[in-house]
C-alpha positions in Angstrom: 132.4 246.2 95.6 134.3 245.5 98.8 131.2 246.2 100.8 129.1 243.9 98.6 131.6 241.1 99.0 131.6 241.6 102.8 127.9 241.4 103.0 127.8 238.4 100.7 130.2 236.5 102.9 128.2 237.5 106.0 124.9 236.3 104.7 126.4 233.1 103.3 127.8 232.3 106.7 124.4 232.8 108.2 122.8 230.5 105.6 125.5 227.8 106.2 124.9 228.1 110.0 121.1 227.7 109.6 121.5 224.8 107.2 123.8 223.0 109.5 121.4 223.3 112.4 118.5 222.2 110.4 120.3 219.0 109.4 121.4 218.5 113.0 117.9 218.9 114.4 116.5 216.7 111.7 118.9 213.9 112.5 118.0 214.2 116.2 114.3 214.1 115.4 114.5 211.0 113.3 116.8 208.5 114.9 118.0 205.7 112.8 115.9 202.6 113.4 117.6 200.0 115.5 117.5 196.6 113.9 116.0 194.1 116.3 116.1 190.3 116.0 112.7 189.0 114.8 111.4 186.6 117.5 109.7 183.3 116.6 105.9 183.3 116.9 103.8 180.4 118.3 100.1 180.4 117.9 98.1 178.9 120.8 94.6 177.9 119.7 92.1 177.3 122.4 88.8 175.4 122.5 86.7 178.5 123.2 88.6 181.8 123.4 86.6 183.2 126.4 86.7 180.0 128.5 88.6 180.9 131.8 90.3 177.5 131.8 92.3 178.6 128.8 93.6 181.7 130.6 95.6 179.3 132.7 97.0 177.5 129.6 97.9 180.9 128.1 99.6 182.0 131.3 101.8 179.0 131.3 102.6 179.4 127.6 103.5 183.1 128.1 105.8 182.2 131.0 107.7 179.7 128.8 107.7 182.3 126.0 109.6 184.8 128.1 112.2 182.1 129.0 112.7 181.1 125.4 112.5 184.5 123.6 109.3 183.8 121.6 106.0 185.5 121.1 102.7 183.8 121.9 99.6 184.7 119.8 96.6 183.4 121.7 93.6 182.7 119.4 90.5 180.6 119.4 86.8 180.5 118.2 84.1 182.4 120.0 82.0 179.3 120.1 82.8 175.6 120.2 83.2 174.6 116.5 85.3 172.0 114.7 85.2 174.1 111.6 86.4 177.2 113.3 89.2 175.3 115.2 90.5 173.9 111.9 90.2 177.3 110.3 92.5 178.8 112.9 95.1 176.1 112.3 94.9 176.8 108.6 95.4 180.5 109.1 98.4 180.0 111.4 99.9 177.6 108.7 99.3 180.2 105.9 101.0 182.9 108.0 104.1 180.6 108.3 104.3 180.9 112.1 107.1 179.2 113.9 104.9 176.7 115.7 101.3 175.8 116.6 99.7 174.6 119.8 96.2 173.3 119.1 93.2 171.9 120.9 91.6 169.0 119.1 87.8 168.7 119.2 87.3 165.8 116.8 90.4 163.8 115.9 89.1 162.4 112.6 88.4 165.8 111.3 91.6 167.4 112.5 94.1 164.7 111.3 94.4 166.0 107.7 95.1 169.6 108.6 97.6 168.5 111.3 99.4 166.3 108.9 99.6 169.1 106.3 101.1 171.4 108.9 103.7 168.9 109.9 104.5 168.0 106.3 104.9 171.8 105.7 107.7 172.0 108.3 105.8 173.7 111.1 105.9 171.9 114.5 102.4 171.3 115.9 101.7 170.2 119.5 98.2 169.1 120.6 97.1 170.2 124.0 94.4 169.1 126.5 92.8 166.9 123.8 94.9 164.7 121.5 95.0 163.5 117.9 97.3 160.5 118.5 96.7 159.0 115.0 98.0 162.2 113.3 101.6 163.2 112.7 101.4 165.8 115.5 104.8 166.4 117.1 103.6 165.8 120.7 100.6 165.8 123.0 100.7 167.7 126.4 97.7 167.1 128.7 95.6 164.9 130.8 95.1 161.2 130.2 91.4 161.9 129.8 90.2 158.3 130.1 92.0 157.9 133.3 90.7 161.2 134.6 87.2 159.8 133.9 88.0 156.8 136.0 89.2 159.1 138.8 85.8 160.9 138.6 84.0 157.5 138.8 86.0 156.5 141.9 85.1 159.8 143.5 81.3 159.4 142.8 81.4 155.9 144.4 83.2 157.3 147.4 80.5 159.9 147.9 77.2 158.0 147.1 78.2 154.4 147.5 77.7 151.6 144.9 73.9 152.0 144.4 71.6 154.6 142.9 71.4 156.9 139.8 73.8 159.5 138.5 73.8 161.8 135.5 76.5 163.3 133.3 76.9 166.8 131.9 79.7 167.0 129.3 81.1 169.9 127.3 80.2 168.5 123.9 79.0 165.0 123.0 81.5 164.7 120.1 84.4 166.6 121.7 87.3 164.1 122.0 88.5 164.7 125.6 84.9 164.9 126.8 84.0 161.6 125.2 87.2 160.0 126.7 86.3 161.2 130.2 82.8 159.8 130.0 84.3 156.5 128.7 86.6 156.3 131.7 83.8 157.2 134.1 81.5 154.5 132.7 84.1 151.8 132.7 84.9 152.4 136.3 81.4 152.5 137.7 80.3 149.5 135.6 83.2 147.5 137.0 82.9 148.6 140.6 79.3 149.4 141.3 75.6 149.0 140.4 75.2 152.7 139.7 72.9 153.6 136.8 73.5 156.5 134.5 70.1 158.1 134.2 70.9 160.8 131.6 73.8 162.4 129.7 73.4 166.0 128.6 75.7 168.4 126.7 76.6 172.0 127.6 79.0 172.6 124.7 81.2 174.1 127.5 78.9 177.0 128.2 77.9 178.0 131.7 74.2 178.8 131.0 73.8 175.6 128.9 75.3 173.6 131.8 72.8 175.1 134.3 69.9 174.4 131.9 71.1 170.8 131.4 71.4 170.2 135.1 67.9 171.6 135.8 66.5 169.4 133.0 68.1 166.3 134.5 67.0 167.0 138.1 63.5 167.7 137.0 63.2 164.6 134.9 65.1 162.4 137.3 64.5 163.6 140.9 66.2 160.5 142.3 69.6 161.3 140.8 72.2 161.3 143.6 75.1 162.9 141.8 76.1 164.9 138.7 79.4 164.2 137.1 80.5 167.2 135.1 83.3 166.8 132.6 84.4 170.4 131.7 85.4 173.4 133.6 82.1 175.4 133.4 79.8 172.4 133.7 80.3 172.2 137.5 79.5 175.8 137.9 76.3 175.5 135.9 75.3 172.4 137.9 76.0 174.4 141.1 73.7 177.1 140.1 70.9 174.6 139.3 71.3 172.6 142.5 71.3 175.8 144.5 68.2 177.2 142.8 66.3 173.9 143.2 67.1 173.7 146.9 69.1 170.5 146.5 72.4 171.5 148.1 73.7 168.6 150.1 71.2 166.2 148.5 72.8 166.0 145.0 76.5 165.6 144.9 78.5 167.5 142.2 81.8 166.0 141.0 83.4 168.2 138.4 86.6 169.3 136.7 89.2 172.0 137.2 90.0 174.6 139.8 88.5 177.8 138.6 88.2 180.3 141.6 84.4 180.0 141.4 84.6 176.2 141.6 86.8 176.4 144.7 84.3 178.9 146.2 81.5 176.5 145.6 83.4 173.6 147.3 84.0 175.8 150.3 80.2 176.5 150.4 79.4 172.8 150.1 77.6 173.1 146.8 80.2 171.3 144.7 81.5 168.3 146.6 84.8 167.7 144.8 86.7 168.5 141.6 89.2 166.6 139.4 92.0 169.2 139.0 94.2 169.2 135.9 97.3 171.3 135.2 96.5 173.7 132.4 99.3 176.1 133.3 101.9 173.3 133.0 100.3 172.2 129.7 100.9 175.6 128.1 104.4 175.9 129.6 105.5 172.5 128.5 104.0 172.8 125.0 106.0 176.0 124.2 109.3 174.4 125.4 108.7 171.3 123.2 108.2 173.5 120.1 111.2 175.6 120.9 113.4 172.5 121.5 112.4 171.2 118.1 113.1 174.6 116.4 116.5 174.6 118.0 117.3 171.1 116.8 116.5 169.0 119.8 113.9 166.4 118.8 111.2 166.1 121.4 108.2 163.9 120.5 105.5 161.7 122.2 102.9 162.1 124.9 103.6 164.2 128.0 100.8 163.3 130.5 100.1 165.8 133.2 98.7 164.5 136.5 95.3 165.1 138.1 94.2 165.1 141.7 90.9 165.3 143.5 90.1 168.4 145.7 87.2 168.4 148.2 86.3 170.6 151.1 88.5 168.7 153.6 91.7 169.4 151.8 90.7 172.7 150.1 92.8 175.0 152.3 95.9 172.9 151.9 95.4 172.9 148.2 95.1 176.7 148.0 98.3 177.1 150.0 100.1 174.7 147.7 98.9 176.6 144.7 100.0 179.9 146.1 103.4 178.5 146.8 103.6 177.0 143.3 102.7 180.2 141.5 105.0 182.3 143.6 107.9 180.0 142.7 107.3 180.1 139.0 106.8 183.9 138.7 
């Protein structure tokens, strides 16, 4: 009996020891989850998701997001589409995100959904293209009519006040493109005898811009300049002018400072570009939304400047940009 009791105590001790270690190992294997604060999420909706111009907008938004402790969800349609752009806004609204930054293709079609979002308590900021007649919280971007005037002034500087020009625009019904053409026309009508021989649309696609430029130059061989109103239009026009052997004969005045655009300026194919500030647009839009979430009311239009860059001041511009981006990193 004593021997049985002795062995029972011995085996029980072993079982207790094993059980304790199993529990200990299990607790080490499965750490208790650490509760983290849920960060606000802002959806940034682009014109066309793959357009490189919007990478700069996104970079600015993500910089501001780090500063304000917010998540950026970058979205956008694969092709330029009013319906798809509106669908992305509706999806963000249904997901009850903290804020929405949206590009506007057609103000009349966007107003209702923007108003619904605002009435539903979600701050929405338009960017790059505005819907000023909606209830949108704010607009951040270029004064596109004035930017068109800047382009018109640059065309006259390069070809004088006589002759024919043509326009390639990133969508004939896209609001900011229409505004740029409006500003361009008003300036050349007031300050020159230049004739607009043709207007073609690329829908903001590189290949379509190249085809549009070739069509114009084949049908109107006396065109002296191409005014291109979206980021990829100038690159498409450059391909066309080069392939047709018209470098130096046909001026190209375009928009934005994509690396390929600056390379073409250096090569003398593109003669100048109207540079916007997409990085600043994304950066400012996020701060506006976060200010409003945190109780500071920020509304209205926040216009970002444009400047003209040509071959003469290209190197200075590159140095300034390198300095700017190094300071904000």
